[in-house]
Backbone bond lengths (Angstrom), bond angles and torsions (degrees), N, CA, C in turn:
res aa  C-N    CA-C-N  psi(-1)  N-CA   C-N-CA  omega(-1)  CA-C   N-CA-C  phi
1 X - - - 1.447 - - 1.519 109.22 -
2 X 1.292 116.94 140.15 1.464 121.58 -179.66 1.520 110.38 -69.12
3 X 1.312 115.65 147.52 1.454 120.31 175.73 1.519 108.49 -68.93
4 X 1.330 116.67 154.85 1.459 120.99 178.89 1.521 109.88 -55.97
5 X 1.321 116.75 132.59 1.450 121.39 179.17 1.517 114.45 85.68
6 X 1.326 117.62 -1.79 1.459 121.01 -178.83 1.518 110.48 -104.90
7 X 1.321 115.75 144.02 1.460 120.87 176.44 1.523 108.80 -71.52
8 X 1.319 116.32 139.78 1.465 120.80 -178.61 1.516 110.19 -104.65
9 X 1.322 115.64 140.43 1.461 120.68 173.97 1.524 107.96 -84.60
10 X 1.318 116.12 -179.49 1.463 120.66 -177.16 1.521 112.21 -56.80
11 X 1.326 118.13 -32.77 1.459 121.73 -179.60 1.515 113.73 -82.29
12 X 1.322 118.36 -1.73 1.454 121.79 178.06 1.518 114.45 93.94
13 X 1.334 118.34 -9.39 1.463 119.98 178.29 1.529 109.32 -86.72
14 X 1.333 115.71 171.44 1.461 119.31 179.78 1.522 110.51 -61.93
15 X 1.321 116.17 140.79 1.453 120.48 177.59 1.523 110.56 -67.78
16 X 1.310 114.85 149.31 1.459 122.40 177.53 1.524 108.03 -102.62
17 X 1.329 116.08 130.82 1.459 121.59 176.49 1.522 109.22 -118.23
18 X 1.313 116.28 131.67 1.458 123.10 173.78 1.517 107.64 -105.33
19 X 1.335 116.23 125.41 1.460 121.55 178.10 1.524 108.17 -117.06
20 X 1.332 116.57 116.22 1.460 120.09 174.33 1.524 108.05 -90.19
21 X 1.320 116.33 154.52 1.461 119.56 -176.49 1.514 111.32 66.75
22 X 1.325 115.69 30.38 1.465 121.16 -172.41 1.521 113.92 -80.11
23 X 1.318 118.44 -4.29 1.462 119.58 -173.44 1.520 113.95 -78.73
24 X 1.335 118.15 -14.28 1.466 119.04 -178.88 1.524 110.58 -163.05
25 X 1.305 114.98 170.96 1.459 122.12 171.87 1.513 115.13 58.22
26 X 1.316 115.09 -137.66 1.461 121.82 -176.38 1.523 111.04 -61.83
27 X 1.329 117.85 -40.32 1.464 121.02 179.72 1.515 112.14 -59.53
28 X 1.329 117.17 -44.46 1.468 121.18 179.34 1.525 110.71 -65.99
29 X 1.325 117.09 -41.68 1.467 120.68 -179.90 1.527 111.15 -64.49
30 X 1.315 117.08 -42.36 1.465 120.41 178.30 1.522 110.46 -65.54
31 X 1.326 116.85 -40.72 1.469 120.31 178.65 1.526 110.67 -59.94
32 X 1.323 117.01 -44.00 1.467 119.71 179.07 1.524 111.14 -60.51
33 X 1.307 117.56 -40.40 1.465 121.12 179.48 1.532 110.85 -70.09
34 X 1.329 117.39 -44.28 1.465 120.62 179.42 1.522 112.23 -63.39
35 X 1.327 116.94 -27.39 1.469 120.61 179.80 1.523 111.67 -61.12
36 X 1.313 116.80 -20.18 1.467 120.50 178.62 1.530 111.42 -70.16
37 X 1.327 117.08 -24.74 1.466 119.98 -172.87 1.525 115.33 -132.41
38 X 1.321 118.01 -3.65 1.462 121.34 -175.06 1.523 111.82 -137.46
39 X 1.328 115.31 158.06 1.465 120.97 165.42 1.519 105.77 -83.12
40 X 1.330 116.87 138.69 1.461 120.23 -169.81 1.511 115.07 -116.41
41 X 1.323 114.07 144.54 1.459 123.09 163.84 1.524 105.56 -118.36
42 X 1.325 116.01 121.20 1.460 122.28 -179.57 1.519 108.42 -102.64
43 X 1.329 117.33 127.86 1.460 120.42 -177.24 1.522 110.21 -128.86
44 X 1.330 115.36 132.01 1.466 122.83 174.44 1.519 107.92 -170.08
45 X 1.329 116.37 -179.68 1.466 120.81 -179.90 1.522 112.58 -85.10
46 X 1.324 118.04 -26.13 1.465 121.39 -173.86 1.525 111.59 -92.93
47 X 1.326 116.24 101.53 1.460 119.78 -178.98 1.519 111.80 -62.60
48 X 1.322 118.54 -41.06 1.468 120.35 -177.01 1.526 111.12 -63.94
49 X 1.323 117.68 -41.68 1.470 120.25 178.21 1.527 110.98 -67.59
50 X 1.327 117.14 -39.13 1.469 120.18 177.30 1.524 110.99 -64.05
51 X 1.328 116.86 -42.54 1.471 120.43 179.21 1.528 110.66 -63.59
52 X 1.328 117.51 -39.71 1.468 120.71 177.40 1.528 110.62 -61.94
53 X 1.323 116.72 -44.77 1.465 120.50 179.23 1.520 110.92 -66.05
54 X 1.325 117.43 -41.97 1.468 120.99 179.18 1.527 110.49 -60.88
55 X 1.314 116.88 -41.28 1.468 120.95 178.54 1.529 110.68 -64.22
56 X 1.327 116.67 -43.33 1.470 121.32 178.88 1.534 110.68 -61.17
57 X 1.324 116.65 -44.21 1.465 120.87 179.63 1.521 110.34 -66.80
58 X 1.317 117.18 -41.87 1.464 120.56 179.01 1.527 110.93 -61.23
59 X 1.319 117.59 -41.77 1.465 120.76 179.00 1.525 111.42 -64.83
60 X 1.325 116.86 -35.79 1.464 120.95 -178.65 1.521 113.03 -81.05
61 X 1.347 117.62 -36.29 1.460 120.95 -171.44 1.521 114.79 -113.57
62 X 1.334 117.36 -15.44 1.457 119.51 178.93 1.514 115.08 86.74
63 X 1.311 118.14 -3.12 1.467 121.49 177.17 1.522 108.44 -128.69
64 X 1.322 115.45 129.56 1.464 119.97 -178.34 1.525 109.95 -85.55
65 X 1.330 117.04 128.31 1.462 120.22 175.85 1.526 111.44 -67.27
66 X 1.296 116.12 156.20 1.453 121.98 173.62 1.523 108.17 -77.23
67 X 1.318 117.08 129.04 1.461 122.54 178.79 1.524 108.62 -99.21
68 X 1.317 115.72 123.86 1.461 122.60 179.14 1.524 108.51 -121.73
69 X 1.316 116.57 113.98 1.461 120.97 -179.94 1.524 107.96 -94.46
70 X 1.320 115.70 113.94 1.466 120.95 -179.23 1.519 109.12 -161.17
71 X 1.306 114.58 156.39 1.458 122.55 174.50 1.525 106.32 -102.05
72 X 1.327 117.46 124.99 1.466 119.97 -176.42 1.524 112.66 -62.21
73 X 1.328 117.66 -19.14 1.467 119.49 179.04 1.523 112.50 -80.34
74 X 1.323 117.11 -9.47 1.465 122.79 -178.09 1.529 108.86 -100.15
75 X 1.323 115.82 102.03 1.471 120.78 -174.63 1.527 112.18 -59.24
76 X 1.330 117.60 -43.40 1.469 120.94 -179.51 1.525 110.72 -64.14
77 X 1.320 117.28 -39.96 1.469 120.66 178.30 1.521 110.86 -65.20
78 X 1.325 116.95 -37.88 1.466 120.30 178.51 1.526 111.00 -68.98
79 X 1.318 117.21 -37.60 1.467 120.21 176.57 1.524 110.39 -63.96
80 X 1.330 117.00 -42.24 1.467 120.90 178.49 1.526 110.82 -65.23
81 X 1.326 117.17 -41.27 1.466 120.90 178.69 1.526 110.65 -63.78
82 X 1.331 116.63 -40.69 1.463 120.82 178.34 1.522 110.82 -62.63
83 X 1.327 117.03 -43.64 1.467 120.47 178.36 1.524 110.94 -61.31
84 X 1.331 116.79 -42.55 1.465 119.84 179.20 1.527 110.91 -64.49
85 X 1.332 117.13 -42.96 1.464 120.55 178.52 1.526 110.49 -62.47
86 X 1.326 117.10 -46.86 1.463 120.48 -179.28 1.520 111.67 -60.46
87 X 1.335 117.10 -39.90 1.465 121.26 -179.28 1.524 112.15 -72.09
88 X 1.316 117.31 -32.15 1.466 121.48 -174.89 1.525 112.91 -91.31
89 X 1.328 116.83 -47.29 1.471 121.22 -174.83 1.520 113.37 -112.19
90 X 1.314 116.07 -21.09 1.454 120.81 -170.52 1.514 108.55 102.06
91 X 1.322 117.31 174.74 1.461 120.60 -177.87 1.526 112.00 -68.86
92 X 1.315 115.24 154.58 1.467 120.73 -179.85 1.523 111.00 -70.05
93 X 1.319 114.97 133.70 1.463 121.52 169.86 1.523 109.81 -92.57
94 X 1.338 115.10 -26.43 1.461 122.16 -176.55 1.523 108.00 -134.24
95 X 1.321 116.72 134.17 1.459 122.24 172.44 1.515 108.08 -120.30
96 X 1.330 116.18 124.16 1.460 121.55 172.77 1.524 105.58 -115.84
97 X 1.309 115.64 108.09 1.470 120.73 -175.34 1.526 109.16 -97.83
98 X 1.329 115.21 98.65 1.467 121.28 -179.01 1.521 112.99 -110.70
99 X 1.316 118.11 0.26 1.464 119.35 179.27 1.522 108.52 -62.23
100 X 1.300 115.43 132.07 1.453 119.45 -179.73 1.511 110.88 -170.96
101 X 1.297 115.30 173.79 1.460 120.69 178.64 1.511 108.65 -153.48
102 X 1.297 114.67 156.16 1.454 120.24 172.15 1.503 108.07 -156.89
103 X 1.290 115.47 140.23 1.454 122.52 171.23 1.516 106.49 -154.71
104 X 1.291 114.85 160.82 1.458 119.43 -177.23 1.520 110.28 -100.92
105 X 1.304 116.14 137.47 1.455 122.69 172.70 1.518 105.83 -123.54
106 X 1.294 115.86 124.04 1.468 119.71 -179.64 1.529 110.62 -61.86
107 X 1.306 114.46 141.38 1.459 119.64 177.46 1.524 110.71 -60.75
108 X 1.322 115.93 -21.44 1.463 119.76 179.71 1.523 112.26 -85.75
109 X 1.324 117.12 -3.60 1.465 120.07 179.16 1.526 109.22 -64.55
110 X 1.324 115.21 158.68 1.462 117.27 -179.88 1.528 110.14 -65.74
111 X 1.311 115.44 154.07 1.467 121.53 -174.66 1.526 113.35 -55.74
112 X 1.343 120.23 -42.95 1.464 118.55 178.93 1.531 113.10 -60.75
113 X 1.322 117.71 -37.11 1.469 120.17 179.36 1.521 110.72 -65.48
114 X 1.317 116.62 -42.48 1.468 120.55 178.80 1.528 109.36 -64.79
115 X 1.317 117.37 -44.50 1.464 121.57 179.40 1.524 110.79 -61.02
116 X 1.324 117.42 -47.04 1.468 121.25 179.84 1.520 111.19 -60.72
117 X 1.322 115.99 -41.02 1.463 120.57 179.25 1.530 110.22 -61.09
118 X 1.308 116.58 -47.44 1.467 119.73 -179.47 1.522 111.55 -67.86
119 X 1.313 117.92 -34.03 1.468 120.73 176.58 1.525 110.39 -63.54
120 X 1.335 117.15 -40.25 1.469 120.67 177.03 1.527 111.01 -64.26
121 X 1.332 116.81 -42.46 1.468 120.23 178.86 1.524 111.10 -61.30
122 X 1.326 117.13 -44.68 1.466 121.11 179.33 1.524 110.14 -64.39
123 X 1.328 117.03 -42.21 1.467 120.36 -179.28 1.520 111.15 -58.25
124 X 1.322 117.07 -45.91 1.468 120.26 -177.66 1.522 111.37 -76.12
125 X 1.316 116.88 -50.61 1.462 120.04 -170.57 1.524 113.96 -79.53
126 X 1.298 118.51 -31.18 1.472 120.60 179.47 1.526 111.59 -98.86
127 X 1.330 116.11 -62.00 1.466 119.27 -178.97 1.521 111.18 -64.63
128 X 1.329 117.02 -39.47 1.463 120.50 178.53 1.518 111.93 -62.40
129 X 1.324 116.45 -38.26 1.463 119.82 177.81 1.523 110.40 -65.57
130 X 1.321 116.71 -44.41 1.466 119.97 177.61 1.526 110.62 -59.27
131 X 1.329 117.36 -45.86 1.466 120.82 179.45 1.522 111.79 -64.22
132 X 1.332 117.06 -37.03 1.465 120.59 -179.48 1.522 111.57 -68.39
133 X 1.314 116.70 -34.47 1.466 120.63 -177.80 1.524 111.70 -86.37
134 X 1.309 116.73 -38.38 1.462 121.74 -171.71 1.528 113.49 -57.10
135 X 1.306 118.21 -53.01 1.463 120.82 -177.36 1.512 113.51 -78.66
136 X 1.327 117.61 -60.93 1.460 119.90 -175.11 1.519 114.69 -60.43
137 X 1.312 118.12 -30.71 1.467 119.14 -175.28 1.517 114.25 -93.76
138 X 1.324 118.30 -1.97 1.468 119.14 179.00 1.522 111.25 -57.32
139 X 1.308 117.04 -39.13 1.453 120.58 -179.56 1.514 113.76 -73.20
140 X 1.325 117.30 -15.47 1.468 120.15 -179.14 1.516 111.89 -70.94
141 X 1.310 116.31 -36.44 1.463 118.69 -173.46 1.527 111.39 -58.57
142 X 1.337 119.74 -52.47 1.463 118.44 -179.08 1.528 112.85 -66.87
143 X 1.323 117.55 -32.01 1.460 120.44 -176.88 1.513 112.21 -79.35
144 X 1.325 117.77 -27.63 1.450 121.10 -171.87 1.513 112.10 -142.43
145 X 1.261 118.12 72.60 1.456 120.10 -179.29 1.527 111.74 -73.46
146 X 1.331 117.06 -16.03 1.457 119.85 -175.79 1.518 113.35 -85.52
147 X 1.341 119.01 -12.27 1.464 120.53 179.75 1.520 109.37 -158.37
148 X 1.299 115.38 159.70 1.467 118.73 179.91 1.510 109.67 -77.73
149 X 1.337 115.49 158.44 1.457 118.72 178.11 1.486 107.30 -88.68
């Protein structure tokens, strides 16, 4: 049975939320809010920032989130992170994909620099999104055909 104030999954236990890009910014803020009602898996590249956030959430809520260090552009790393989350917390009921990047490249920059910049953006925002959804959300389809996870 879910604890008072916590969202329940189909089995009656607390829902599991996976937050990518959880080490800073919007991802960290959403993770802190979700910690009020969900068991959390925090995923990002920066282990030290994730550990700091996990400690802060544990002090506030009494339960330490699972820390998953992975780059969303690395499919094998995302598969490994998904397996660890499934084994530790169970499959994700909620996915909040906040991993992202932005930087400016002057239009006057040389063509290879502009190309590399755009390749990095596509890798994170397109391929990273596919990797974030592909593994963690596979279990959502059979459990929830009436709505997306």
